[in-house]
C-alpha positions, -999 to 999 in steps of 0.1 A, spaced: -3 1 0 10 36 -7 3 47 31 24 18 44 57 23 22 53 63 29 52 55 67 78 30 67 98 58 50 89 83 73 104 60 104 127 41 88 159 42 109 147 66 128 163 65 168 138 71 194 144 83 229 118 83 254 121 113 276 102 119 308 75 146 302 88 169 327 120 173 306 101 180 277 88 214 289 68 228 321 40 215 337 23 239 357 -10 228 378 -43 246 378 -65 260 407 -99 273 415 -124 282 386 -158 266 397 -187 266 369 -200 292 392 -174 314 378 -185 314 343 -197 345 329 -217 353 292 -182 366 275 -145 377 291 -113 357 292 -116 323 274 -120 296 302 -113 257 302 -127 234 326 -114 206 332 -148 187 331 -155 198 300 -122 185 280 -137 151 282 -174 160 276 -174 190 253 -138 190 232 -121 169 208 -80 172 208 -78 206 200 -99 237 202 -94 274 189 -126 287 210 -136 278 246 -169 270 256 -168 290 286 -158 329 299 -147 342 327 -142 380 341 -107 396 338 -109 400 376 -112 360 381 -89 354 353 -59 374 372 -63 343 400 -62 316 376 -32 299 358 -29 310 318 -30 290 286 -13 302 256 -15 292 221 3 257 217 -2 244 256 -17 215 265 -46 215 295 -42 178 309 -70 166 332 -60 151 363 -92 137 379 -121 121 369 -143 92 378 -129 68 352 -94 63 344 -100 67 307 -106 105 314 -77 109 335 -48 124 315 -68 130 284 -54 162 265 -69 193 249 -46 215 226 -51 254 229 -51 271 196 -70 304 203 -52 336 196 -64 351 228 -49 337 265 -73 316 282 -73 302 317 -75 266 335 -85 257 370 -82 228 395 -80 193 384 -60 206 353 -24 210 344 -8 228 318 17 213 297 39 241 280 60 227 254 99 233 248 111 235 214 116 196 212 83 189 211 51 198 193 22 198 220 -2 179 194 20 152 190 21 146 229 -17 152 231 -22 122 203 2 104 220 -19 106 252 -47 87 232 -22 51 229 -24 21 250 14 30 260 3 63 278 -29 47 291 -6 17 306 17 43 322 -11 66 335 -25 41 353 5 34 375 5 66 388 -33 68 396 -47 68 435 -81 66 448 -107 46 439 -141 67 433 -124 94 424 -91 90 403 -62 112 403 -26 112 387 -12 145 399 14 168 381 43 156 394 35 123 385 24 129 351 58 144 343 73 110 348 52 97 323 81 89 290 74 106 257 91 91 224 108 116 210 120 105 174 157 116 163 166 134 195 202 143 184 184 164 155 158 187 166 147 198 130 143 163 120 126 156 151 106 181 148 96 177 110 86 139 120 65 152 148 49 174 124 42 149 97 27 125 124 4 152 132 -6 159 99 -14 125 88 -37 119 120 -48 157 118 -65 143 78 -81 115 99 -99 132 130 -110 157 104 -126 132 84 -144 114 114 -155 151 124 -170 159 92 -191 127 94 -198 136 131 -211 172 121 -230 152 90 -245 129 112 -258 157 138 -276 175 109 -288 145 95 -305 138 133 -319 172 131 -335 166 99 -348 133 107 -364 149 141 -380 175 121 -392 156 94 -406 123 123 -425 157 141 -443 167 109 -451 130 99 -464 120 131 -480 152 142 -515 150 133 -545 179 137 -575 172 156 -600 154 135 -572 152 104 -575 114 112 -595 85 133 -579 78 166 -579 42 181 -569 22 214 -542 2 208 -568 -29 220 -587 -19 187 -553 -20 161 -536 -49 181 -541 -89 182 -527 -91 210 -504 -79 237 -489 -98 263 -457 -107 281 -429 -126 272 -416 -160 290 -405 -166 325 -380 -185 320 -359 -184 289 -327 -201 282 -302 -180 268 -274 -198 253 -251 -203 222 -287 -207 198 -294 -193 167 -323 -175 178 -321 -140 194 -336 -135 225 -350 -98 236 -352 -85 271 -358 -49 282 -328 -33 270 -332 -53 238 -312 -79 226 -295 -100 253 -284 -132 242 -293 -163 220 -311 -194 225 -316 -226 205 -353 -225 209 -376 -200 198 -411 -190 212 -422 -163 188 -423 -153 148 -435 -124 125 -430 -93 129 -438 -78 166 -430 -48 185 -415 -53 224 -420 -27 248 -398 -27 281 -420 -35 310 -404 -24 342 -375 -8 353 -352 23 339 -360 15 304 -397 10 313 -416 20 277 -386 11 251 -395 2 220 -380 -25 200 -389 -42 168 -382 -78 165 -387 -101 132 -385 -136 120 -377 -163 148 -367 -153 186 -373 -156 224 -388 -127 248 -387 -123 285 -410 -116 312 -402 -79 318 -412 -69 279 -447 -69 268 -452 -83 229 -475 -63 206 -490 -80 178 -501 -53 156 -529 -66 136 -528 -62 95 -544 -25 97 -516 -11 118 -483 -13 93 -455 -25 121 -426 0 109 -452 28 110 -461 13 150 -427 12 157 -419 50 150 -454 58 162 -447 42 201 -408 55 203 -420 89 193 -448 91 218 -424 82 245 -441 57 263 -419 62 295 -440 88 305 -472 68 312 -451 44 333 -462 41 369 -443 39 404 -412 60 414 -385 32 423 -397 8 398 -415 21 372 -439 2 353 -455 -3 318 -489 -24 317 -504 -45 293 -538 -27 304 -523 7 297 -512 0 267 -544 -14 255 -558 18 266 -536 39 249 -553 58 220 -528 68 189 -536 87 157 -547 60 129 -542 69 92 -548 52 62 -526 20 59 -511 35 27 -501 66 47 -489 45 74 -465 27 49 -455 60 30 -443 75 65 -427 45 81 -407 42 44 -393 77 47 -384 71 85 -371 42 82 -346 53 58 -334 81 82 -333 60 110 -309 37 86 -290 64 79 -288 80 115 -283 49 139 -276 19 117 -245 3 127 -242 -18 96 -250 9 71 -252 47 70 -230 74 92 -228 54 122 -211 28 102 -187 52 84 -178 68 114 -171 37 133 -146 26 102 -129 58 100 -121 57 138 -108 23 136 -87 32 106 -72 65 124 -64 42 158 -51 19 133 -23 43 119 -20 61 149 -9 30 167 16 24 136 32 61 138 34 58 179 51 15 172 83 31 185 101 1 206 103 8 247 137 0 256 129 -20 288 153 1 311 131 27 304 105 31 341 80 53 348 
């Protein structure tokens, strides 16, 4: 492959030195910055929690701001600096890096460390390295705590980073820059697809609202009892094994069995618990657990239209009981829904199915494309950072 030969040439014969992060720049631990300090405008501010909930790998603008007076007390972030999270409830989010590329100086607060790179390392190169398994393994060695996990700035400084061609700074930076550019291309493509997916979901929601909302008197309304042949619970005991028939529970597919009890095109509604009211569609031969209600639509109720209709209605709002929400068969039977002609149901279902596949399907549509691009990115990232680590390099 051209990509492989190019990468082999880029990294051919390259010497690498695993250098502690603390020797590659300055590490400054942040302080303060509760969310109550945020203002509508002012000095750009990076809150540590937003690094693993809002931002990607880099940003030129911030989600939040603080007043100029508050900013005086906080640590400063300049363009090219990397803000690293020190604290989270899970190890995956600790050590997550955000490269700041904004023109205006920003600030950050507690639970974050600012890495100010020296001339020998590119901030974005380091940020991409923090996504590798090697970095993940090293940060785990220094993690402290159980419910709240922390890796201090002092310990973060001990983690070693692979620096190519350390004896030739100019060549080293050129290689780092090339690695960053390659990974930037994959990141940009994934970002474009993700933005496209967001736009398509908005479009889907718009059309769904238009297609499933009916004016009073526009169509007839009927109870589910009138347009179904049966509404009943699944089986009390379902043997889940390595069979060939899927088994559905309140959360969806929960396993497989070698003995199916149901067949056809049916709707499944979670009966009890946090997922009460969740709607799934099942086809072919399958089995269903007793914490799920099975709806058998009549021939006059298109099963795909019924799926979109009930999902749109958010059946969870009808659940009774606070501690253990419950949807009953009687409740569903008495539920009234707008009932257009079968031809109109079929037309609406076909439109919404296309949008559903595009926005939600992991076997086709945009989610599949995003997953494939993410796999491709991870493959090349790991390849580009596949520098041998000597056994005597200890963190």
